[in-house]
C-alpha positions in Angstrom: -7.7 -27.0 -11.0 -10.7 -25.0 -11.6 -10.7 -21.2 -11.4 -12.9 -21.6 -8.6 -10.4 -23.0 -6.9 -8.1 -20.7 -7.5 -9.5 -17.0 -6.9 -12.6 -16.1 -5.5 -15.6 -15.4 -7.7 -16.1 -12.0 -6.6 -13.5 -9.0 -6.1 -12.2 -8.4 -2.3 -12.6 -5.0 -2.9 -15.5 -3.5 -1.7 -17.8 -0.6 -3.3 -16.8 2.5 -2.1 -14.6 5.9 -2.1 -10.5 5.3 -3.3 -7.5 7.8 -3.3 -6.3 6.7 -6.6 -2.6 7.6 -7.6 -0.2 7.2 -10.4 3.2 5.0 -10.2 5.2 4.9 -13.2 2.3 5.1 -16.2 -0.2 2.8 -14.1 -3.0 3.8 -11.7 -3.3 2.3 -8.4 -5.9 3.1 -5.6 -6.5 2.9 -1.9 -9.4 2.7 0.6 -9.9 6.2 1.3 -11.0 5.2 4.9 -7.3 4.3 5.8 -5.7 7.5 4.3 -4.8 10.2 6.8 -3.6 13.0 5.0 -1.3 13.7 1.8 1.7 15.7 2.3 4.9 17.4 0.1 7.8 15.3 -0.7 9.9 16.1 2.1 13.8 15.4 3.2 13.4 11.4 4.6 15.9 10.3 7.3 17.5 6.8 6.0 17.4 4.3 8.3 20.3 1.3 8.0 19.8 -2.4 7.0 16.4 -1.8 5.7 15.2 -3.2 2.4 15.9 -0.6 -0.7 11.9 -0.1 -0.6 12.0 1.3 2.7 13.4 4.9 2.2 13.5 5.6 6.0 11.6 8.1 8.4 9.8 11.3 8.4 8.9 13.7 11.5 5.1 14.4 10.9 4.5 16.8 13.8 6.2 15.0 16.1 5.3 11.6 15.4 8.4 9.4 13.3 6.3 8.1 10.3 8.3 5.1 8.5 8.5 5.9 4.6 8.4 3.2 1.5 8.6 3.8 -2.3 5.8 2.1 -3.8 8.1 2.0 -6.9 10.6 0.2 -5.4 8.4 -2.2 -3.1 6.6 -3.0 -7.0 9.8 -3.5 -8.6 8.9 -0.6 -11.0 11.4 2.0 -12.1 13.2 4.0 -9.6 14.2 7.0 -11.3 13.9 10.6 -10.1 10.4 11.4 -9.2 8.4 14.7 -10.7 7.1 18.0 -9.5 3.8 16.0 -8.7 5.3 13.6 -6.1 4.3 13.2 -2.6 3.9 10.9 0.4 0.5 9.5 1.4 0.0 8.7 4.7 -2.0 6.0 5.5 -3.2 4.1 9.0 -2.5 0.5 8.7 -3.5 -2.5 11.4 -6.6 -2.9 13.5 -7.6 -1.8 16.7 -7.3 -3.0 19.6 -4.2 -4.7 18.0 -1.4 -2.4 16.4 -2.5 0.5 14.6 0.3 2.7 13.0 0.7 5.7 10.4 2.9 4.9 7.7 4.0 6.7 4.3 4.3 5.9 0.8 5.8 8.1 -1.9 4.1 8.3 -5.2 4.3 9.8 -8.6 1.1 12.1 -8.3 -2.2 11.6 -6.6 -4.7 11.6 -9.1 -8.6 11.9 -7.1 -10.9 10.3 -5.1 -13.2 8.0 -6.7 -16.8 6.5 -5.7 -16.7 2.7 -7.2 -19.8 1.2 -7.5 -20.1 -2.8 -7.4 -20.5 -3.0 -11.2 -17.0 -1.3 -11.7 -14.9 -3.9 -9.6 -13.7 -6.9 -10.7 -11.8 -9.6 -9.1 -7.6 -10.2 -9.0 -6.9 -11.7 -12.5 -5.0 -15.1 -12.1 -1.9 -15.0 -13.3 -0.6 -18.4 -13.6 -0.1 -18.9 -9.6 3.4 -17.4 -9.6 3.5 -14.0 -8.6 1.9 -13.2 -5.1 -0.9 -11.0 -5.5 -2.1 -11.2 -2.1 -1.6 -7.0 -2.1 -4.4 -6.7 -4.5 -8.0 -6.4 -3.3 -9.3 -6.2 -7.2 -9.5 -4.2 -10.0 -11.7 -1.3 -11.2 -12.7 0.0 -14.2 -12.6 4.0 -13.9 -13.0 6.5 -17.0 -12.3 3.5 -19.5 -8.9 2.6 -17.6 -7.8 0.0 -15.3 -6.8 0.9 -11.7 -5.6 -1.8 -9.8 -7.0 -1.3 -5.9 -4.2 -2.3 -3.2 -5.0 -3.6 0.2 -3.4 -1.4 2.8 -2.4 -3.7 5.3 -1.1 -6.4 2.8 1.1 -3.7 1.1 2.5 -2.1 4.4 2.3 -4.7 6.8 4.1 -7.6 5.0 7.6 -8.4 4.9 8.5 -7.3 8.3 7.4 -3.9 7.9 6.4 -4.2 11.8 9.6 -4.6 12.8 10.4 -1.1 12.2 8.3 -0.9 15.7 10.1 -3.4 18.3 7.3 -4.1 20.5 4.8 -4.8 18.0 6.0 -8.4 17.3 7.1 -10.9 19.5 10.3 -12.3 19.6 9.9 -15.9 20.4 13.5 -15.8 21.6 13.2 -13.9 24.2 9.8 -15.4 26.0 10.2 -17.4 29.2 8.5 -21.1 29.3 
């Protein structure tokens, strides 16, 4: 298999502004256009029978928002949060289909950076076994590397839309 066949030659990440944040010792980035707000860590109401990385829901000005722990989602250490831990509220989905707000617990928000094409790299090939669909690409910022995440693939994969039952059709309930 040639390198061209296993990964695209260019980064899926587009030049533009990204909100960078920490998970453990690593830095990540989200496209700023999908970020709605950043709020302090607040009490989260657990929802039974959810995957370990879905911590529950919060009431944000009258809207129920599902909250997931990105450290748990990425199988990182889930030890306690520090003083700078917060929730990044993002909009996922695309109009006119499902658009919803979701929140992600992160260790700390760093900054908003403007990334140029020269700072973007494609997702490295990790040998085919790890799933890297959720990674848009890598960015070199201030001498370090940041992993740029695809909002929809991080938040909507693995049935997260089932938190809102009307969003996913159930083939067993359809009439023929």
